[in-house]
C-alpha positions, 0 to 999 in steps of 0.5 A, a space after each residue: 154652675 159656670 160661675 162656680 167652675 170659674 171661681 174654682 179654676 181661678 182659685 186653683 190658678 191663684 194657689 199655684 201662683 202663691 206656691 210658685 212665688 213663695 218657693 221662688 222668693 225663698 230660693 232667692 232669699 236663701 241664695 243671697 243669705 248663704 252668699 252673704 254669710 260666706 262673704 262675712 265668714 271669709 272676711 272675719 273668721 272669728 265672727 263665724 259663730 255669731 254670724 251663723 246664729 244670725 243666719 239661722 234666725 233670718 232663715 227661720 223668718 224667711 221660711 215663716 213668710 213662705 208658710 204664711 203664704 201656704 196657709 193663705 193658699 190652703 185657706 182659699 183651697 178648702 174654705 173659699 170665701 168667694 164660693 160662700 158668697 156665690 151660693 148664698 
């Protein structure tokens, strides 16, 4: 019984780290992305529409990485493979 509690507590800790690091990485990425977009738009205002389209594509990819991390975290929360190996 102690092993199950240990695995569950470590899983909760890992899920918290995954969520936290995903949020931190996304926040830093969006900050850099927005800053570079503003710099590019200020240097060449006529390229703003093209830069904006590319910025939104990169923003979607940036969010996709975080969503993949959240998917892994939810997998470990609800279908923990380590508990399945312990109970067999």
